FIDODREN-87493 format. One record per residue (C-alpha): residue in three letters; chain; x, y negated, z negated; residue number from 1. Coordinates in nm, 3 decimals, padded with zeros to 5 digits. Each point is the difference from the previous one (the first is absolute). Layout:
<sites>
<site rest="ALA" kette="A" xx="X" yy="Y" zz="Z" nr="NUM"/>
...
</sites>
This chain:
<sites>
<site rest="UNK" kette="A" xx="-00.628" yy="00.055" zz="-01.729" nr="1"/>
<site rest="UNK" kette="A" xx="00.125" yy="00.255" zz="00.247" nr="2"/>
<site rest="UNK" kette="A" xx="00.378" yy="00.026" zz="00.049" nr="3"/>
<site rest="UNK" kette="A" xx="00.190" yy="-00.117" zz="00.308" nr="4"/>
<site rest="UNK" kette="A" xx="00.237" yy="00.223" zz="00.194" nr="5"/>
<site rest="UNK" kette="A" xx="00.316" yy="-00.121" zz="00.177" nr="6"/>
<site rest="UNK" kette="A" xx="00.209" yy="00.166" zz="00.268" nr="7"/>
<site rest="UNK" kette="A" xx="00.364" yy="-00.047" zz="00.098" nr="8"/>
<site rest="UNK" kette="A" xx="00.043" yy="00.149" zz="00.347" nr="9"/>
<site rest="UNK" kette="A" xx="00.317" yy="00.158" zz="00.116" nr="10"/>
<site rest="UNK" kette="A" xx="00.093" yy="00.216" zz="00.295" nr="11"/>
<site rest="UNK" kette="A" xx="00.046" yy="00.300" zz="-00.229" nr="12"/>
<site rest="UNK" kette="A" xx="-00.207" yy="-00.071" zz="-00.311" nr="13"/>
<site rest="UNK" kette="A" xx="-00.290" yy="-00.217" zz="-00.120" nr="14"/>
<site rest="UNK" kette="A" xx="00.029" yy="-00.128" zz="-00.355" nr="15"/>
<site rest="UNK" kette="A" xx="-00.329" yy="-00.031" zz="-00.188" nr="16"/>
<site rest="UNK" kette="A" xx="-00.075" yy="-00.213" zz="-00.307" nr="17"/>
<site rest="UNK" kette="A" xx="-00.323" yy="-00.062" zz="-00.190" nr="18"/>
<site rest="UNK" kette="A" xx="-00.120" yy="-00.282" zz="-00.222" nr="19"/>
<site rest="UNK" kette="A" xx="-00.151" yy="00.043" zz="-00.344" nr="20"/>
<site rest="UNK" kette="A" xx="-00.377" yy="-00.058" zz="-00.020" nr="21"/>
<site rest="UNK" kette="A" xx="00.052" yy="-00.357" zz="-00.120" nr="22"/>
<site rest="UNK" kette="A" xx="00.211" yy="-00.064" zz="00.312" nr="23"/>
<site rest="UNK" kette="A" xx="00.282" yy="-00.147" zz="-00.205" nr="24"/>
<site rest="UNK" kette="A" xx="00.276" yy="00.261" zz="00.040" nr="25"/>
<site rest="UNK" kette="A" xx="00.123" yy="00.217" zz="00.285" nr="26"/>
<site rest="UNK" kette="A" xx="00.124" yy="00.353" zz="-00.058" nr="27"/>
<site rest="UNK" kette="A" xx="00.184" yy="00.240" zz="00.231" nr="28"/>
<site rest="UNK" kette="A" xx="-00.225" yy="00.287" zz="00.104" nr="29"/>
<site rest="UNK" kette="A" xx="00.156" yy="00.230" zz="00.257" nr="30"/>
<site rest="UNK" kette="A" xx="00.201" yy="00.036" zz="00.318" nr="31"/>
<site rest="UNK" kette="A" xx="-00.166" yy="00.143" zz="00.312" nr="32"/>
<site rest="UNK" kette="A" xx="00.196" yy="00.135" zz="00.293" nr="33"/>
<site rest="UNK" kette="A" xx="-00.072" yy="-00.202" zz="00.314" nr="34"/>
<site rest="UNK" kette="A" xx="-00.164" yy="00.274" zz="00.204" nr="35"/>
<site rest="UNK" kette="A" xx="-00.335" yy="00.057" zz="00.167" nr="36"/>
<site rest="UNK" kette="A" xx="-00.163" yy="00.077" zz="-00.336" nr="37"/>
<site rest="UNK" kette="A" xx="00.106" yy="-00.324" zz="-00.171" nr="38"/>
<site rest="UNK" kette="A" xx="-00.321" yy="-00.185" zz="00.076" nr="39"/>
<site rest="UNK" kette="A" xx="-00.205" yy="00.287" zz="-00.130" nr="40"/>
<site rest="UNK" kette="A" xx="00.199" yy="00.009" zz="-00.327" nr="41"/>
<site rest="UNK" kette="A" xx="-00.055" yy="-00.374" zz="-00.043" nr="42"/>
<site rest="UNK" kette="A" xx="-00.373" yy="00.050" zz="00.061" nr="43"/>
<site rest="UNK" kette="A" xx="-00.001" yy="00.271" zz="-00.266" nr="44"/>
<site rest="UNK" kette="A" xx="00.167" yy="-00.234" zz="-00.252" nr="45"/>
<site rest="UNK" kette="A" xx="-00.251" yy="-00.276" zz="00.080" nr="46"/>
<site rest="UNK" kette="A" xx="-00.288" yy="00.240" zz="-00.064" nr="47"/>
<site rest="UNK" kette="A" xx="00.149" yy="00.156" zz="-00.314" nr="48"/>
<site rest="UNK" kette="A" xx="00.105" yy="-00.327" zz="-00.161" nr="49"/>
<site rest="UNK" kette="A" xx="-00.301" yy="-00.201" zz="00.118" nr="50"/>
<site rest="UNK" kette="A" xx="00.222" yy="-00.266" zz="00.159" nr="51"/>
<site rest="UNK" kette="A" xx="-00.146" yy="-00.345" zz="00.065" nr="52"/>
<site rest="UNK" kette="A" xx="00.234" yy="-00.083" zz="00.292" nr="53"/>
<site rest="UNK" kette="A" xx="00.338" yy="00.090" zz="00.146" nr="54"/>
<site rest="UNK" kette="A" xx="00.288" yy="-00.243" zz="00.036" nr="55"/>
<site rest="UNK" kette="A" xx="00.245" yy="00.096" zz="00.277" nr="56"/>
<site rest="UNK" kette="A" xx="00.347" yy="-00.151" zz="-00.015" nr="57"/>
<site rest="UNK" kette="A" xx="00.071" yy="-00.184" zz="00.322" nr="58"/>
<site rest="UNK" kette="A" xx="00.372" yy="00.010" zz="00.089" nr="59"/>
<site rest="UNK" kette="A" xx="00.043" yy="-00.336" zz="00.166" nr="60"/>
<site rest="UNK" kette="A" xx="00.339" yy="-00.112" zz="00.123" nr="61"/>
<site rest="UNK" kette="A" xx="00.182" yy="-00.262" zz="-00.206" nr="62"/>
<site rest="UNK" kette="A" xx="-00.118" yy="-00.271" zz="00.242" nr="63"/>
<site rest="UNK" kette="A" xx="-00.360" yy="00.109" zz="-00.065" nr="64"/>
<site rest="UNK" kette="A" xx="-00.058" yy="00.161" zz="00.339" nr="65"/>
<site rest="UNK" kette="A" xx="-00.139" yy="00.345" zz="00.054" nr="66"/>
<site rest="UNK" kette="A" xx="00.250" yy="00.260" zz="00.122" nr="67"/>
<site rest="UNK" kette="A" xx="-00.035" yy="00.366" zz="00.100" nr="68"/>
<site rest="UNK" kette="A" xx="-00.041" yy="00.116" zz="-00.361" nr="69"/>
<site rest="UNK" kette="A" xx="-00.287" yy="-00.239" zz="-00.053" nr="70"/>
<site rest="UNK" kette="A" xx="-00.167" yy="00.125" zz="00.316" nr="71"/>
<site rest="UNK" kette="A" xx="00.019" yy="00.358" zz="-00.132" nr="72"/>
<site rest="UNK" kette="A" xx="-00.156" yy="-00.113" zz="-00.331" nr="73"/>
<site rest="UNK" kette="A" xx="-00.284" yy="-00.178" zz="00.186" nr="74"/>
<site rest="UNK" kette="A" xx="-00.072" yy="00.318" zz="00.194" nr="75"/>
<site rest="UNK" kette="A" xx="-00.006" yy="00.205" zz="-00.322" nr="76"/>
<site rest="UNK" kette="A" xx="-00.228" yy="-00.258" zz="-00.165" nr="77"/>
<site rest="UNK" kette="A" xx="-00.245" yy="00.041" zz="00.288" nr="78"/>
<site rest="UNK" kette="A" xx="00.005" yy="00.377" zz="-00.053" nr="79"/>
<site rest="UNK" kette="A" xx="-00.068" yy="-00.052" zz="-00.371" nr="80"/>
<site rest="UNK" kette="A" xx="-00.283" yy="-00.247" zz="00.066" nr="81"/>
<site rest="UNK" kette="A" xx="-00.171" yy="00.263" zz="00.214" nr="82"/>
<site rest="UNK" kette="A" xx="-00.007" yy="00.259" zz="-00.284" nr="83"/>
<site rest="UNK" kette="A" xx="-00.008" yy="-00.196" zz="-00.326" nr="84"/>
<site rest="UNK" kette="A" xx="-00.316" yy="-00.126" zz="-00.174" nr="85"/>
<site rest="UNK" kette="A" xx="00.181" yy="-00.314" zz="-00.117" nr="86"/>
<site rest="UNK" kette="A" xx="00.180" yy="-00.298" zz="00.153" nr="87"/>
<site rest="UNK" kette="A" xx="00.370" yy="00.022" zz="00.101" nr="88"/>
<site rest="UNK" kette="A" xx="00.193" yy="-00.328" zz="-00.016" nr="89"/>
<site rest="UNK" kette="A" xx="00.362" yy="-00.086" zz="00.074" nr="90"/>
<site rest="UNK" kette="A" xx="00.250" yy="-00.175" zz="-00.229" nr="91"/>
<site rest="UNK" kette="A" xx="00.346" yy="-00.134" zz="00.079" nr="92"/>
<site rest="UNK" kette="A" xx="00.257" yy="00.243" zz="-00.133" nr="93"/>
<site rest="UNK" kette="A" xx="00.328" yy="-00.145" zz="00.119" nr="94"/>
<site rest="UNK" kette="A" xx="00.293" yy="00.134" zz="-00.203" nr="95"/>
<site rest="UNK" kette="A" xx="-00.206" yy="00.216" zz="-00.236" nr="96"/>
<site rest="UNK" kette="A" xx="00.185" yy="00.319" zz="00.089" nr="97"/>
<site rest="UNK" kette="A" xx="00.334" yy="-00.171" zz="-00.058" nr="98"/>
<site rest="UNK" kette="A" xx="-00.131" yy="-00.139" zz="-00.331" nr="99"/>
<site rest="UNK" kette="A" xx="-00.123" yy="00.346" zz="-00.101" nr="100"/>
<site rest="UNK" kette="A" xx="00.348" yy="00.151" zz="00.077" nr="101"/>
<site rest="UNK" kette="A" xx="00.162" yy="-00.275" zz="-00.206" nr="102"/>
<site rest="UNK" kette="A" xx="-00.240" yy="00.049" zz="-00.293" nr="103"/>
<site rest="UNK" kette="A" xx="00.058" yy="00.374" zz="-00.006" nr="104"/>
<site rest="UNK" kette="A" xx="00.378" yy="-00.046" zz="00.034" nr="105"/>
<site rest="UNK" kette="A" xx="-00.008" yy="-00.249" zz="-00.291" nr="106"/>
<site rest="UNK" kette="A" xx="-00.186" yy="00.267" zz="-00.199" nr="107"/>
<site rest="UNK" kette="A" xx="00.298" yy="00.234" zz="00.052" nr="108"/>
<site rest="UNK" kette="A" xx="-00.150" yy="00.212" zz="00.282" nr="109"/>
<site rest="UNK" kette="A" xx="00.200" yy="00.086" zz="00.309" nr="110"/>
<site rest="UNK" kette="A" xx="-00.140" yy="00.015" zz="00.353" nr="111"/>
<site rest="UNK" kette="A" xx="-00.018" yy="00.379" zz="00.007" nr="112"/>
<site rest="UNK" kette="A" xx="-00.204" yy="00.004" zz="-00.328" nr="113"/>
<site rest="UNK" kette="A" xx="-00.246" yy="-00.260" zz="00.123" nr="114"/>
<site rest="UNK" kette="A" xx="-00.062" yy="00.106" zz="00.363" nr="115"/>
<site rest="UNK" kette="A" xx="-00.355" yy="00.120" zz="-00.065" nr="116"/>
<site rest="UNK" kette="A" xx="-00.081" yy="-00.266" zz="-00.256" nr="117"/>
<site rest="UNK" kette="A" xx="00.127" yy="-00.326" zz="00.157" nr="118"/>
<site rest="UNK" kette="A" xx="-00.301" yy="-00.021" zz="00.232" nr="119"/>
<site rest="UNK" kette="A" xx="-00.235" yy="00.016" zz="-00.298" nr="120"/>
<site rest="UNK" kette="A" xx="00.192" yy="-00.277" zz="-00.170" nr="121"/>
<site rest="UNK" kette="A" xx="-00.015" yy="-00.211" zz="00.316" nr="122"/>
<site rest="UNK" kette="A" xx="-00.380" yy="00.061" zz="00.014" nr="123"/>
<site rest="UNK" kette="A" xx="-00.018" yy="-00.101" zz="-00.365" nr="124"/>
<site rest="UNK" kette="A" xx="00.185" yy="-00.325" zz="00.078" nr="125"/>
<site rest="UNK" kette="A" xx="-00.233" yy="-00.072" zz="00.292" nr="126"/>
<site rest="UNK" kette="A" xx="-00.304" yy="00.060" zz="-00.214" nr="127"/>
<site rest="UNK" kette="A" xx="00.130" yy="-00.198" zz="-00.298" nr="128"/>
<site rest="UNK" kette="A" xx="00.067" yy="-00.306" zz="00.218" nr="129"/>
<site rest="UNK" kette="A" xx="-00.350" yy="00.035" zz="00.149" nr="130"/>
<site rest="UNK" kette="A" xx="-00.161" yy="00.027" zz="-00.346" nr="131"/>
<site rest="UNK" kette="A" xx="00.204" yy="-00.298" zz="-00.128" nr="132"/>
<site rest="UNK" kette="A" xx="-00.112" yy="-00.217" zz="00.293" nr="133"/>
<site rest="UNK" kette="A" xx="-00.367" yy="00.103" zz="-00.055" nr="134"/>
<site rest="UNK" kette="A" xx="00.031" yy="-00.093" zz="-00.368" nr="135"/>
<site rest="UNK" kette="A" xx="00.160" yy="-00.339" zz="00.079" nr="136"/>
<site rest="UNK" kette="A" xx="-00.270" yy="-00.075" zz="00.258" nr="137"/>
<site rest="UNK" kette="A" xx="-00.278" yy="00.094" zz="-00.249" nr="138"/>
<site rest="UNK" kette="A" xx="00.148" yy="-00.236" zz="-00.259" nr="139"/>
<site rest="UNK" kette="A" xx="00.036" yy="-00.289" zz="00.248" nr="140"/>
<site rest="UNK" kette="A" xx="-00.345" yy="00.064" zz="00.150" nr="141"/>
<site rest="UNK" kette="A" xx="00.121" yy="00.090" zz="00.351" nr="142"/>
</sites>
């Protein structure tokens, strides 16, 4: 099976994570600066790693509604869909960045040490929850 790529969008950085080929585990991959070239770097990763599809973290508000950040992600997803040879889907990512900060802090890392890495960990959490749901649905026949 081809791996799956996940993205955690931020105003400054995009965290990227990739699954293993069995699609059981998510691993941090890299952090991309949110600039004009970000979509091209993601396209390069998709080609190099032969990605099956891309999962974009959708930052919904706590009440489930779409806010300004979600609108920005939707716009970026459309840009990706225009240049990628694979599907781009969204996945609810509420609180993943906060959870990533907490996990890194619990591992003894301070905010300054983790600035470039926390987005990758958030992307890893998005992807792992996506993979876990796919596995549960496969077992239950959904």
